[in-house]
C-alpha positions in Angstrom: -54.2 -13.2 37.9 -54.4 -11.6 41.3 -50.6 -11.1 41.3 -50.9 -9.4 37.9 -53.6 -7.1 39.2 -51.6 -6.2 42.2 -48.5 -5.5 40.1 -50.5 -3.2 37.7 -52.1 -1.4 40.5 -48.8 -0.8 42.3 -47.2 0.4 39.0 -49.9 2.9 38.3 -49.8 4.2 41.8 -46.0 4.7 41.7 -46.3 6.5 38.3 -49.1 8.6 39.5 -47.2 9.6 42.7 -44.2 10.6 40.6 -46.4 12.7 38.3 -48.1 14.3 41.3 -44.7 15.4 42.7 -43.6 16.8 39.4 -46.8 18.6 38.9 -46.7 20.0 42.5 -43.2 21.3 42.1 -44.1 22.9 38.7 -47.0 24.7 40.3 -44.9 26.1 43.1 -42.1 27.3 40.7 -44.7 28.9 38.4 -46.4 30.6 41.4 -43.1 32.0 42.8 -41.8 33.1 39.4 -44.7 35.5 39.0 -44.0 37.1 42.3 -40.3 36.9 42.9 -37.6 38.2 40.5 -34.9 36.1 42.2 -36.9 32.9 41.6 -37.4 34.0 38.0 -33.6 34.4 37.5 -33.0 31.0 39.1 -35.5 29.4 36.8 -33.9 31.0 33.7 -30.5 29.5 34.8 -32.0 26.1 35.5 -33.9 25.8 32.2 -30.9 24.7 30.1 -29.8 22.1 32.8 -33.3 20.6 32.7 -33.3 20.4 29.0 -36.0 23.0 28.6 -37.7 23.9 26.4 -38.3 20.3 25.3 -37.3 19.2 21.9 -40.0 17.9 19.5 -38.5 14.4 19.9 -38.9 14.6 23.7 -42.5 15.8 23.4 -43.3 13.0 21.1 -41.7 10.5 23.5 -43.8 11.8 26.4 -47.0 11.7 24.3 -46.1 8.1 23.3 -45.5 7.0 26.9 -48.7 8.5 28.1 -50.6 6.9 25.3 -49.1 3.5 26.0 -49.9 3.8 29.7 -53.5 4.9 28.9 -54.1 2.1 26.5 -52.7 -0.4 29.0 -54.9 0.9 31.8 -57.9 0.8 29.4 -57.2 -2.8 28.5 -56.7 -3.8 32.1 -60.0 -2.2 33.2 -62.1 -3.5 30.3 -60.6 -6.9 29.6 -58.8 -8.4 32.6 -61.5 -7.4 35.0 -64.5 -7.8 32.9 -64.3 -11.6 33.1 -64.3 -11.6 36.9 -67.2 -9.1 37.0 -69.4 -11.0 34.6 -68.7 -14.5 35.8 -68.3 -14.1 39.5 -70.4 -11.0 40.1 -67.5 -9.5 41.9 -66.8 -5.9 41.0 -63.4 -5.9 42.3 -60.5 -3.5 42.4 -60.8 -3.0 38.8 -62.9 -0.4 37.3 -62.9 2.4 39.6 -60.4 1.5 42.3 -57.6 1.5 39.9 -58.7 4.8 38.4 -59.0 6.3 41.8 -55.5 5.2 42.9 -54.0 6.4 39.6 -55.8 9.5 38.7 -58.1 10.7 41.5 -56.4 10.3 44.9 -52.9 10.8 43.5 -53.8 13.3 40.7 -56.8 15.2 41.9 -56.3 17.8 39.2 -56.6 15.2 36.5 -60.1 14.2 35.3 -59.9 10.8 33.8 -62.1 10.8 30.7 -63.1 7.2 31.3 -66.1 5.4 29.9 -67.8 2.9 32.3 -70.1 0.1 31.3 -73.7 -0.6 32.2 -75.0 -1.9 35.5 -76.8 -4.8 33.9 -80.0 -4.7 36.0 -80.6 -8.1 37.5 -84.3 -7.6 37.8 -84.7 -7.4 34.1 -82.5 -10.4 33.6 -84.9 -12.2 35.9 -87.9 -11.0 33.8 -86.3 -12.2 30.6 -85.6 -15.7 32.1 -89.1 -15.9 33.6 -90.7 -15.4 30.2 -88.6 -17.8 28.2 -85.3 -16.1 27.7 -82.0 -17.9 28.0 -79.7 -15.3 29.4 -76.3 -16.5 30.8 -75.3 -15.4 34.2 -73.8 -11.9 33.8 -73.1 -8.8 35.9 -72.3 -5.2 35.4 -70.9 -2.3 37.5 -73.1 -1.6 40.5 -74.9 1.7 40.4 -73.4 2.7 43.7 -69.9 2.4 42.2 -70.9 4.2 39.1 -72.2 7.1 41.3 -68.9 7.1 43.1 -67.0 7.3 39.9 -69.1 10.2 38.7 -68.2 12.1 41.9 -64.5 11.6 41.0 -64.7 12.8 37.4 -66.0 10.1 35.1 -68.3 11.8 32.6 -69.6 9.1 30.3 -71.4 5.9 31.3 -73.0 3.6 28.9 -76.6 2.4 29.7 -77.4 1.0 26.3 -77.2 -2.6 27.6 -79.6 -1.7 30.5 -82.1 -0.2 28.0 -82.0 -3.2 25.7 -82.5 -5.6 28.6 -85.4 -3.6 29.9 -87.0 -3.4 26.4 -86.5 -7.1 25.8 -87.9 -8.1 29.1 -91.0 -5.9 28.6 -91.6 -7.3 25.1 -91.3 -10.9 26.3 -93.6 -10.2 29.3 -96.2 -8.5 27.0 -96.2 -11.4 24.5 -96.4 -14.0 27.2 -99.2 -12.2 29.0 -101.2 -11.9 25.8 -100.2 -14.6 23.3 -102.7 -13.4 20.8 -101.0 -10.0 20.5 -99.5 -9.4 17.1 -99.5 -5.6 16.7 -96.0 -4.1 17.3 -97.7 -1.0 18.4 -98.9 -2.9 21.4 -95.8 -4.7 22.7 -93.4 -1.9 21.6 -95.5 0.5 23.8 -94.5 -1.7 26.8 -90.9 -1.6 25.6 -90.8 2.1 25.3 -92.4 2.5 28.7 -89.7 0.3 30.3 -86.9 2.2 28.5 -88.4 5.5 29.6 -88.6 4.3 33.2 -85.1 3.0 33.3 -83.6 6.1 31.6 -85.4 8.4 34.1 -84.0 6.3 37.0 -80.5 6.5 35.6 -80.7 10.2 34.9 -81.7 10.8 38.5 -79.1 8.4 39.9 -76.3 9.9 37.8 -77.2 13.5 38.5 -78.2 14.4 35.0 -81.9 15.1 35.7 -83.0 18.7 36.1 -80.2 20.2 34.0 -82.1 21.0 30.8 -82.2 24.7 31.5 -78.4 24.8 31.4 -78.3 23.8 27.8 -77.7 26.9 25.7 -79.3 26.6 22.3 -77.4 28.2 19.4 -78.9 28.9 15.9 -77.6 26.7 13.1 -76.1 29.7 11.4 -73.9 30.4 14.4 -72.7 26.8 14.5 -72.0 26.9 10.7 -70.0 30.1 11.2 -68.1 28.5 14.1 -67.3 25.5 11.9 -66.0 27.7 9.1 -63.6 29.4 11.5 -62.3 26.1 12.7 -63.9 26.5 16.2 -65.3 22.9 16.2 -62.0 21.2 15.4 
């Protein structure tokens, strides 16, 4: 498995390096074309030799290759490494190191729209086990690494598992503390409080807190008009 991981990491690093060079050259040519007529003439002569503009078939081939590489990277990050993370508690090269080597360090202009999984708070696993739950040994992505991935462009992180663990632990603790309790309004109050506390903590850790004022509210009529014009597609 380790040899496979090393091979995948090297492959994506080489691909990312090649794309970075192509992108850099493209930017330089584009910049010079706008400011130097000689460069523009040279570019017009070079276009046919480079096969530009690309045919529809070439564009489809590029899209297909990028899609395959993206799917392969997604499978690698979510399947091959998830087993090690959950069983060994080792959050290894996988989730964000590979993304960094492929799309952050090598392609700083490229924001990888990646979705990372929950941190699986061990303290709530302990609460669940303490009050009768039988939870297998499992681990998530450490909060520190999630924070690092956010600094490098990741924009969606799932915390649903964390919330469910917190609510389950709170309910088990409430029922064990007061076995006579039967009213859902009682033990669900504990669950909501645990979920609220965890969400508040994650919002602060992930830099989402304090941004409500940046949300621009639009009337429903404006959204409907935008939809009719195709602006939401």
